[in-house]
C-alpha positions in Angstrom: 1.5 -20.4 -17.2 -1.7 -18.4 -17.6 -3.8 -18.4 -20.7 -3.4 -15.0 -22.5 -5.6 -13.0 -24.7 -4.3 -12.2 -28.1 -2.6 -8.8 -27.9 -5.3 -6.1 -27.6 -3.6 -2.7 -27.7 -5.2 0.7 -28.2 -3.6 4.1 -28.3 -4.6 6.4 -25.5 -6.9 8.4 -27.8 -9.1 5.5 -28.7 -12.3 4.8 -26.7 -13.0 1.4 -25.3 -15.8 0.0 -23.2 -14.5 -2.0 -20.3 -17.2 -4.5 -21.2 -15.1 -5.4 -24.2 -12.5 -6.9 -21.9 -13.3 -10.5 -20.9 -13.6 -11.4 -17.2 -13.3 -9.3 -14.1 -11.5 -6.1 -14.9 -11.6 -4.0 -11.6 -10.5 -4.9 -8.1 -11.4 -2.1 -5.6 -11.3 -4.6 -2.8 -7.5 -4.9 -3.2 -6.8 -1.3 -2.3 -4.5 -1.4 0.7 -3.5 -5.1 0.2 0.0 -6.4 -0.4 0.9 -5.9 -4.1 2.2 -9.4 -4.7 -0.8 -11.0 -3.0 -3.0 -8.7 -5.1 -1.3 -9.9 -8.3 -2.0 -13.5 -7.4 -5.7 -12.7 -6.7 -6.1 -10.9 -9.9 -4.5 -13.5 -12.1 -6.6 -16.2 -10.3 -9.8 -14.3 -10.8 -9.1 -13.4 -14.4 -6.6 -15.8 -16.1 -6.8 -13.6 -19.3 -4.6 -10.9 -17.6 -1.0 -10.4 -16.5 -0.9 -8.4 -13.3 2.2 -6.1 -13.2 3.3 -4.7 -9.8 4.9 -1.3 -10.1 6.1 1.3 -7.6 4.3 4.6 -7.8 5.3 6.7 -9.6 6.9 4.8 -12.4 6.6 5.8 -16.1 4.6 3.3 -18.1 3.3 2.9 -21.6 0.0 4.7 -22.1 -1.6 2.2 -24.4 -4.7 0.3 -23.2 -4.5 -3.5 -23.0 -7.3 -5.8 -21.9 -4.7 -8.3 -20.9 -2.7 -6.1 -18.5 -3.5 -4.9 -14.9 -1.1 -2.3 -13.3 -0.9 -2.7 -9.6 0.5 0.5 -8.1 2.2 0.1 -4.8 4.2 2.3 -2.4 7.7 1.6 -1.1 6.2 -0.9 1.4 4.4 -2.9 -1.3 0.9 -1.7 -0.4 -1.6 -1.2 -3.2 -2.3 2.6 -3.6 -5.0 2.5 -6.3 -7.7 0.0 -7.1 -6.2 -2.2 -9.8 -8.0 -2.2 -13.2 -7.4 -3.7 -16.6 -5.6 -1.4 -19.0 
């Protein structure tokens, strides 16, 4: 079980500086990687986040959370966008 931040949720119209989120919060090097492997790397590099693998396009909540990283993958499980906290 990973350590979790207390729930930090902001509506989409609030501004936040990514520096407010503890730990690493952007993984451009995982673009093109396997989604499940990317989730493992993300959670290892920042134990404050929960990495969520999701097929693109899938409707999601629009709130910003420092403790969540969406990993958008195609039908083959390949990461389509650089994962980031939010």
